[in-house]
VMD Tcl script that draws the C-alpha trace (Angstrom):
set ca {
  {64.19 121.53 146.16}
  {65.67 120.85 142.74}
  {65.57 117.29 141.53}
  {68.95 115.60 141.67}
  {70.28 114.51 138.30}
  {71.84 111.07 138.36}
  {74.65 110.26 135.97}
  {74.66 106.95 134.21}
  {77.40 104.45 134.93}
  {80.53 104.89 132.83}
  {81.79 101.74 131.14}
  {85.46 100.88 131.34}
  {87.72 101.44 128.32}
  {88.74 98.38 126.35}
  {91.13 97.46 123.56}
  {89.47 96.93 120.18}
  {90.40 93.68 118.49}
  {92.05 93.82 115.09}
  {90.45 92.80 111.79}
  {89.89 89.12 111.14}
  {90.38 89.19 107.37}
  {92.23 90.86 104.52}
  {90.99 91.85 101.07}
  {93.17 93.22 98.25}
  {92.26 94.21 94.71}
  {93.95 94.42 91.35}
  {92.68 95.41 87.93}
  {92.38 92.89 85.09}
  {93.89 95.27 82.59}
  {94.18 94.49 78.90}
  {91.64 91.66 78.57}
  {90.62 90.55 75.10}
  {87.06 90.41 73.80}
  {87.11 86.63 74.17}
  {88.08 86.92 77.84}
  {85.21 89.30 78.52}
  {82.76 87.07 76.68}
  {83.75 84.06 78.78}
  {83.51 85.99 82.04}
  {80.09 87.36 81.14}
  {78.83 83.90 80.24}
  {80.12 82.32 83.46}
  {78.82 85.17 85.62}
  {75.34 85.11 84.08}
  {75.06 81.31 84.28}
  {76.18 81.09 87.91}
  {74.04 84.15 88.75}
  {70.89 82.39 87.59}
  {71.78 79.34 89.69}
  {72.49 81.53 92.73}
  {69.14 83.34 92.37}
  {67.22 80.08 92.15}
  {69.08 78.66 95.15}
  {68.37 81.76 97.24}
  {64.66 81.65 96.32}
  {64.50 78.03 97.43}
  {66.25 78.84 100.70}
  {63.77 81.66 101.40}
  {60.83 79.33 100.73}
  {62.20 76.75 103.17}
  {62.39 79.34 105.94}
  {62.79 77.80 109.38}
  {62.17 74.30 108.00}
  {65.60 74.27 106.41}
  {67.97 71.52 107.55}
  {71.35 70.02 106.72}
  {69.63 67.49 104.46}
  {67.96 70.25 102.46}
  {71.31 71.99 102.13}
  {72.86 68.79 100.77}
  {70.02 68.37 98.26}
  {70.48 71.92 96.99}
  {74.20 71.44 96.60}
  {73.70 68.14 94.79}
  {71.37 69.75 92.25}
  {73.76 72.64 91.66}
  {76.69 70.28 91.15}
  {75.00 68.68 88.16}
  {74.84 72.02 86.30}
  {78.14 73.53 87.44}
  {80.73 71.74 89.60}
  {81.03 70.64 93.22}
  {83.17 73.62 94.20}
  {81.00 76.15 92.36}
  {77.98 74.61 94.12}
  {79.69 74.88 97.51}
  {80.41 78.58 96.96}
  {76.83 79.27 95.87}
  {75.18 77.50 98.82}
  {77.58 79.09 101.33}
  {76.87 82.56 99.95}
  {73.12 81.84 100.02}
  {73.34 80.83 103.67}
  {75.26 84.00 104.56}
  {72.83 86.23 102.66}
  {69.79 84.66 104.31}
  {71.36 85.03 107.76}
  {72.19 88.68 107.12}
  {68.62 89.39 106.00}
  {67.32 87.59 109.07}
  {69.39 89.78 111.39}
  {68.32 92.92 109.50}
  {64.69 91.87 109.90}
  {65.17 91.46 113.65}
  {66.80 94.90 113.86}
  {63.86 96.37 111.93}
  {61.46 94.86 114.46}
  {63.38 96.45 117.31}
  {63.29 99.84 115.56}
  {59.53 99.63 115.05}
  {58.99 98.57 118.65}
  {61.07 101.49 119.95}
  {59.12 103.96 117.77}
  {55.77 102.56 118.95}
  {56.74 102.78 122.62}
  {58.01 106.34 122.15}
  {54.78 107.51 120.48}
  {52.62 105.84 123.12}
  {54.59 107.54 125.87}
  {54.29 110.99 124.31}
  {50.59 110.53 123.55}
  {49.93 109.72 127.22}
  {51.37 113.06 128.38}
  {49.47 116.38 128.43}
  {50.00 118.75 125.55}
  {53.04 120.97 125.91}
  {54.51 119.14 128.91}
  {58.27 119.45 129.00}
  {60.38 116.32 128.92}
  {62.66 115.22 131.70}
  {66.25 114.09 131.41}
  {66.34 111.04 129.15}
  {62.58 111.10 128.38}
  {60.58 113.02 125.81}
  {57.74 115.36 126.68}
  {54.25 115.69 125.30}
  {53.39 116.92 121.83}
  {53.11 120.66 121.21}
  {49.64 120.90 119.69}
  {46.46 118.96 119.04}
  {47.35 118.80 115.37}
  {50.65 117.07 116.06}
  {48.98 114.78 118.61}
  {46.41 113.69 116.00}
  {49.05 113.07 113.32}
  {51.15 110.96 115.66}
  {48.12 108.94 116.72}
  {47.52 108.04 113.07}
  {51.19 107.23 112.61}
  {50.98 104.93 115.63}
  {48.27 102.94 113.88}
  {50.43 102.63 110.74}
  {53.48 101.50 112.72}
  {51.49 98.95 114.68}
  {50.17 97.39 111.48}
  {53.64 97.36 109.97}
  {55.05 95.78 113.11}
  {52.50 92.96 113.02}
  {53.28 92.18 109.37}
  {57.03 92.11 109.94}
  {56.61 90.01 113.10}
  {54.47 87.49 111.21}
  {57.14 87.12 108.52}
  {59.86 86.85 111.14}
  {58.05 84.06 113.01}
  {57.49 82.13 109.78}
  {61.12 82.53 108.71}
  {60.44 84.45 105.50}
  {62.92 87.26 104.94}
  {62.92 89.99 102.25}
  {66.13 89.72 100.21}
  {67.04 90.99 96.74}
  {70.03 89.76 94.77}
  {71.62 92.85 93.29}
  {70.53 95.19 96.07}
  {67.24 96.81 96.98}
  {68.62 100.30 96.40}
  {69.43 99.52 92.78}
  {66.03 97.89 92.36}
  {64.23 100.98 93.66}
  {66.14 103.18 91.20}
  {64.32 101.46 88.34}
  {61.24 103.55 89.09}
  {63.11 106.89 89.28}
  {65.85 106.73 86.69}
  {65.85 110.48 86.08}
  {66.47 111.27 89.76}
  {69.21 108.64 89.89}
  {70.88 110.00 86.74}
  {70.70 106.75 84.79}
  {69.31 105.68 81.45}
  {67.33 102.44 81.05}
  {70.24 100.75 79.27}
  {72.69 101.88 81.92}
  {70.45 100.65 84.70}
  {69.89 97.30 82.98}
  {73.64 96.79 82.62}
  {74.27 97.56 86.28}
  {71.39 95.34 87.39}
  {72.57 92.34 85.41}
  {76.17 92.83 86.52}
  {75.19 93.05 90.20}
  {73.38 89.70 89.90}
  {76.34 87.86 88.42}
  {78.15 85.27 90.52}
  {81.92 85.02 90.02}
  {83.01 84.14 93.55}
  {85.08 81.11 94.54}
  {85.88 80.09 98.11}
  {89.41 79.02 98.89}
  {90.54 75.58 100.01}
  {93.69 74.93 102.02}
  {95.95 72.17 100.80}
  {94.95 72.53 97.14}
  {97.18 74.01 94.48}
  {97.58 77.77 95.07}
  {94.77 77.67 97.65}
  {91.82 77.59 95.20}
  {90.61 75.09 92.63}
  {87.85 77.16 90.99}
  {89.59 80.50 90.36}
  {93.29 79.77 90.57}
  {95.93 82.48 90.54}
  {99.56 81.41 90.36}
  {102.39 83.31 92.10}
  {103.39 84.88 88.77}
  {99.84 86.28 88.28}
  {98.27 83.81 85.83}
  {94.46 83.54 86.28}
  {92.80 80.19 85.53}
  {89.03 79.65 85.83}
  {87.30 76.28 86.13}
  {84.29 76.55 83.78}
  {80.88 75.12 84.76}
  {79.88 71.91 82.99}
  {77.47 73.53 80.43}
  {80.21 76.02 79.41}
  {83.05 73.55 79.07}
  {83.15 74.18 75.31}
  {84.64 77.63 75.95}
  {87.77 76.19 77.57}
  {91.21 76.94 76.13}
  {93.12 74.65 78.51}
  {92.87 71.09 79.78}
  {90.19 69.78 82.16}
  {87.60 72.41 81.21}
  {89.65 75.43 82.30}
  {90.04 78.86 80.79}
  {93.25 80.91 81.13}
  {92.96 84.68 80.93}
  {95.47 86.61 78.87}
  {96.12 89.16 81.64}
  {98.33 88.90 84.71}
  {97.72 90.27 88.19}
  {100.33 91.32 90.72}
  {98.46 92.89 93.70}
  {100.61 95.94 94.48}
  {99.17 96.16 97.99}
  {100.07 93.17 100.21}
  {101.50 91.38 97.21}
  {104.19 89.62 99.22}
  {101.71 88.38 101.81}
  {99.42 87.05 99.08}
  {102.32 85.40 97.28}
  {103.42 83.63 100.46}
  {99.93 82.18 100.90}
  {99.52 80.86 97.37}
  {103.05 79.47 97.36}
  {102.31 77.48 100.52}
  {98.88 76.39 99.16}
  {96.88 78.17 101.84}
  {93.25 79.17 101.31}
  {92.56 82.32 99.26}
  {89.08 83.36 98.06}
  {88.66 85.29 94.79}
  {85.91 87.44 93.28}
  {85.76 88.87 89.75}
  {83.46 91.84 89.12}
  {82.87 94.55 86.52}
  {82.63 98.29 87.14}
  {80.00 99.30 84.58}
  {80.60 103.04 84.97}
  {84.33 102.77 84.19}
  {84.19 99.63 82.06}
  {86.94 97.95 84.12}
  {87.27 94.40 85.43}
  {88.72 93.75 88.89}
  {89.89 90.72 90.84}
  {89.59 90.68 94.65}
  {91.61 88.28 96.80}
  {90.66 87.74 100.45}
  {91.80 85.47 103.24}
  {91.46 85.05 106.98}
  {94.18 86.45 109.16}
  {95.67 84.56 112.03}
  {94.29 85.83 115.33}
  {96.96 88.02 116.89}
  {97.24 88.40 120.69}
  {95.54 91.52 122.01}
  {98.00 93.97 123.56}
  {97.08 94.65 127.22}
  {95.52 98.00 128.02}
  {98.27 98.98 130.47}
  {100.90 98.38 127.80}
  {99.13 100.63 125.31}
  {98.87 103.39 127.89}
  {102.64 103.68 128.30}
  {103.88 106.76 126.52}
  {100.45 108.40 126.32}
  {97.65 108.24 123.78}
  {96.02 110.41 121.14}
  {92.41 111.27 121.94}
  {90.20 111.57 118.84}
  {86.76 113.18 118.75}
  {84.76 112.35 115.63}
  {82.49 115.02 114.14}
  {80.41 115.49 111.03}
  {83.18 117.14 109.01}
  {86.48 116.58 110.85}
  {88.45 114.62 113.43}
  {89.68 116.62 116.43}
  {92.77 115.06 118.03}
  {95.14 115.93 120.85}
  {98.25 114.17 122.15}
  {98.28 113.32 125.88}
  {101.20 112.06 127.92}
  {100.99 109.18 130.39}
  {99.77 111.51 133.15}
  {96.84 112.79 131.07}
  {98.30 116.22 130.28}
  {97.79 117.69 126.77}
  {101.05 118.03 124.87}
  {101.65 120.41 121.98}
  {98.90 121.80 119.80}
  {95.59 120.15 118.85}
  {95.23 118.71 115.37}
  {92.25 118.85 113.03}
  {91.77 116.42 110.13}
  {88.99 117.55 107.80}
  {86.91 115.42 105.45}
  {83.85 115.94 103.28}
  {81.20 113.19 103.30}
  {79.22 114.56 100.37}
  {79.06 112.67 97.11}
  {79.24 108.99 96.24}
  {80.15 106.13 98.56}
  {83.58 105.77 97.02}
  {84.36 109.43 97.53}
  {83.25 109.33 101.17}
  {85.38 106.28 101.80}
  {88.37 107.98 100.20}
  {87.87 111.06 102.39}
  {87.87 108.90 105.53}
  {90.98 107.02 104.43}
  {92.83 110.26 103.75}
  {91.93 111.73 107.16}
  {92.89 108.53 109.00}
  {96.16 108.29 107.08}
  {97.19 111.74 108.29}
  {96.12 110.86 111.83}
  {98.17 107.66 111.92}
  {101.17 109.37 110.36}
  {101.09 111.88 113.21}
  {100.67 109.06 115.74}
  {103.78 107.27 114.44}
  {105.89 110.42 114.64}
  {104.61 111.16 118.16}
  {105.69 107.75 119.45}
  {102.37 106.78 121.06}
  {101.14 103.19 121.04}
  {97.39 103.75 120.95}
  {94.61 105.97 119.64}
  {91.54 106.56 121.82}
  {88.09 106.86 120.21}
  {84.51 106.86 121.43}
  {82.45 103.68 121.27}
  {79.61 105.40 119.41}
  {76.34 103.79 118.37}
  {73.45 105.96 117.15}
  {71.04 103.16 116.25}
  {68.51 104.29 118.88}
  {68.90 108.03 118.31}
  {68.24 108.52 114.60}
  {64.47 108.00 114.63}
  {62.18 111.01 114.26}
  {59.98 109.74 117.09}
  {62.73 110.38 119.64}
  {63.88 113.82 118.47}
  {60.64 115.05 116.93}
  {61.11 118.13 114.76}
  {64.88 118.28 115.14}
  {65.35 117.13 111.57}
  {68.76 118.70 111.10}
  {70.06 117.02 114.25}
  {68.72 113.65 113.09}
  {70.36 114.11 109.72}
  {73.60 115.07 111.44}
  {73.87 111.97 113.63}
  {72.59 109.75 110.81}
  {75.35 111.01 108.53}
  {78.16 110.25 110.98}
  {79.97 107.17 109.63}
  {80.58 105.66 113.07}
  {80.76 102.00 112.08}
  {82.66 102.63 108.83}
  {85.20 104.94 110.47}
  {85.81 102.54 113.35}
  {86.27 99.56 111.02}
  {88.58 101.55 108.75}
  {90.59 102.87 111.71}
  {91.01 99.40 113.25}
  {92.17 97.95 109.94}
  {94.69 100.71 109.29}
  {96.00 100.68 112.87}
  {96.61 96.94 112.67}
  {99.09 97.53 109.83}
  {100.98 100.27 111.64}
  {101.23 98.51 115.01}
  {99.07 101.08 116.81}
  {96.31 99.93 119.15}
  {92.78 101.31 119.40}
  {91.19 102.00 122.79}
  {87.41 102.49 122.84}
  {85.90 104.52 125.68}
  {82.38 105.28 126.84}
  {81.17 108.45 125.05}
  {79.06 109.63 128.00}
  {79.61 113.31 128.91}
  {82.94 113.62 127.07}
  {81.92 116.75 125.13}
  {80.21 118.37 128.13}
  {82.93 117.68 130.67}
  {85.69 118.42 128.19}
  {84.26 121.88 127.54}
  {83.66 122.45 131.27}
  {87.10 121.48 132.55}
  {89.51 121.87 129.61}
  {88.27 124.34 126.99}
  {88.95 127.53 128.97}
  {92.28 126.48 130.61}
  {93.69 125.41 127.24}
  {92.68 128.67 125.54}
  {94.90 131.72 125.40}
  {95.11 135.03 123.61}
  {96.80 133.37 120.66}
  {94.81 130.13 120.58}
  {91.12 129.54 121.05}
  {90.50 125.90 121.92}
  {87.37 124.46 120.37}
  {84.83 122.33 122.16}
  {85.79 119.35 120.00}
  {89.47 119.62 120.92}
  {88.53 119.73 124.59}
  {86.41 116.61 124.05}
  {89.47 114.89 122.54}
  {91.35 115.62 125.78}
  {88.49 114.13 127.80}
  {88.50 111.01 125.61}
  {92.23 110.59 125.99}
  {92.12 110.99 129.77}
  {89.34 108.42 130.06}
  {91.36 105.99 127.94}
  {94.36 106.49 130.23}
  {92.24 105.72 133.29}
  {92.29 109.29 134.67}
  {89.38 111.42 135.70}
  {88.32 114.03 133.17}
  {88.31 116.76 135.82}
  {91.51 118.77 136.08}
  {93.68 119.05 139.19}
  {92.56 121.78 141.59}
  {94.59 124.99 141.65}
  {96.94 125.76 144.61}
  {95.80 128.22 147.33}
  {95.87 131.89 146.53}
  {98.30 133.04 149.22}
  {100.93 130.30 149.43}
  {101.50 126.62 148.85}
  {100.52 125.52 152.37}
  {97.42 123.52 153.25}
  {95.66 126.15 155.36}
  {92.86 126.41 152.80}
  {92.45 122.68 152.33}
  {93.83 120.12 149.94}
  {95.84 121.57 147.08}
  {94.99 118.82 144.62}
  {92.37 116.22 143.85}
  {94.69 113.98 141.90}
  {93.98 110.80 143.91}
  {90.84 109.86 145.79}
  {90.72 108.14 149.13}
  {89.79 104.83 147.51}
  {92.53 104.95 144.86}
  {94.94 102.05 144.99}
  {98.56 102.87 145.60}
  {97.92 106.41 146.84}
  {99.95 105.61 149.98}
  {102.74 103.96 148.02}
  {106.19 105.24 147.17}
  {106.54 107.98 144.63}
  {108.53 107.01 141.53}
  {112.13 108.11 141.35}
  {112.47 110.96 138.87}
  {115.89 111.22 137.19}
  {117.75 114.50 137.32}
  {118.60 116.95 140.14}
  {115.73 117.89 142.38}
  {117.53 120.29 144.74}
  {120.87 122.02 144.74}
  {122.04 119.96 147.68}
  {120.85 116.49 146.74}
  {120.12 114.73 143.46}
  {117.03 112.82 142.51}
  {116.55 109.46 144.18}
  {119.28 110.23 146.77}
  {119.04 109.95 150.49}
  {118.03 107.25 152.92}
  {114.29 108.03 152.80}
  {113.98 109.45 149.30}
  {110.81 107.53 148.42}
  {109.45 106.68 151.86}
  {106.07 108.42 152.02}
  {105.52 107.40 155.61}
  {108.07 109.91 156.97}
  {107.36 112.79 154.63}
  {105.38 115.80 155.84}
  {102.68 115.40 153.20}
  {98.95 115.67 153.24}
  {97.36 112.24 153.22}
  {100.42 110.24 154.28}
  {100.08 107.49 156.90}
  {101.74 109.68 159.55}
  {98.60 111.81 159.80}
  {96.49 108.93 161.02}
  {98.62 107.87 164.01}
  {99.49 109.60 167.29}
  {102.87 111.30 167.23}
  {105.13 112.83 169.88}
  {108.44 114.53 169.34}
  {111.42 112.97 171.09}
  {113.72 114.95 173.38}
  {116.48 116.66 171.44}
  {120.14 115.95 172.29}
  {121.99 118.53 174.43}
  {123.96 119.92 171.51}
  {120.84 120.26 169.44}
  {118.98 121.97 172.30}
  {121.76 124.56 172.67}
  {121.73 125.36 168.94}
  {117.94 125.52 169.02}
  {118.00 128.11 171.87}
  {120.57 130.26 170.06}
  {118.47 130.14 166.91}
  {115.27 131.09 168.72}
  {116.82 133.86 170.88}
  {116.02 137.45 169.79}
  {118.62 139.30 167.78}
  {120.44 142.06 169.77}
  {119.30 145.56 168.76}
  {122.87 146.65 168.08}
  {123.04 144.21 165.12}
  {120.19 145.83 163.32}
  {121.34 147.44 160.10}
  {124.93 146.11 160.14}
  {126.74 142.83 160.53}
  {128.40 141.79 163.83}
  {131.79 141.81 162.14}
  {131.47 145.57 161.52}
  {131.92 146.29 165.19}
  {129.54 147.37 167.89}
  {127.89 145.25 170.57}
}
mol new
graphics top color blue
foreach p $ca { graphics top sphere $p radius 0.5 }
foreach p [lrange $ca 0 end-1] q [lrange $ca 1 end] { graphics top cylinder $p $q radius 0.2 }
display resetview
């Protein structure tokens, strides 16, 4: 007897919350040599202070306390200012916390790899894996190599666990990736001078946290509504000031083309705005970023977003497959495909995603839907080589999918267009979509892809419908002699015995829609599954007039009428 395959429990769809913050950018175009000199001096000075503060925080480890934080801030205030010191210590705390969480995630990854290798080493060679579990290794050679790798991973796990328990985290100001490029400049396409410039620029600190109630929402880097940028210089650099109270005014103006009105409303009302100044070494351009926290908006209920249908989106390595579904879960129109290319630099990949999502949301606005349905994907436990073995191309494929970046970008862009995002469980969407929807949606002129069928499955799950299609009617007629004609509602579905909604428009030639005394009363209709089937029933005696008409109707037709009407004579 074949082993029964159990399906895992499907999680319910949920509405994704909108972004909690906003960040806009504008270029500092046309700066003088003096402006650049001042910014470089301030960035290098505050960068050295930030590096020393981070090193001290790492040394403190788990012994750090609020008193130690106050001591660090007090020492930084003497060589900068109180607000510069507050920004530095806050950023140090955030960076240490991020490294701590990354260290914990690394421990979990090592533990999962160790358990996977131990499981496969315990199985006989060549044993096939079962559903959800890996099998044994193919050869003695592979078994021996994995046993040695297990020893390496166990030693690495013990070292990382010892650092995690002591509170020491590995963190690099400027980025570990840029640091590793120092030893392979030719492969990275950089010269020593170019790398040195990027390394020093990445370690600068030109970030100022906002403060509500103060003038224009920031006292360290202040930007007025007309675009004037004023920087509060640290105490050792006060001699470079060109304005009162140790401040320096840049000769350029900013205007923030994107969200400029929203930013101007905040600075006019003296609400908190954080600023960051940075240099793009490759282009030689200076930029100013403004960010602030958005007010938490109420989450639109799931039932409200479902009205009018949704657009199901299936994310793939090189495109987004989308299909519009109405409120009943039926595909409408033609499927859409939005291509993108994730090769190249990070900026190019991000631009490709933005372009694809822009076209998707433009189609969603014209379609009139209120939500977009996506899969709640997470490949953190499926990208290791211990789980998939020699399937290197598959591991590279799922590792290259920008699941987190695409979801964050989609949520942010949908929040501006008023379109909600519904996340569904990704279990079996591709398999069941291809099984139940790929062939019915294909025709001689259109071949539906597996990804488009998966988009239909995602949309139906977001709407609360089953992925399986309705069963076809019987072959001979529309009666119920061969069983139920449809599987639209199960026996445990709520409201299946309720009244059917009134559909506008004529339904028959004799009576319009919603007309009649019992137009929506399911209890008296001759329907399969109505309450009348579950009670005893006996027909009442017909009136005399009705009995006479019934006998005339049931009596056999005289033979003389065959072939001609009674009015033609005969009989």
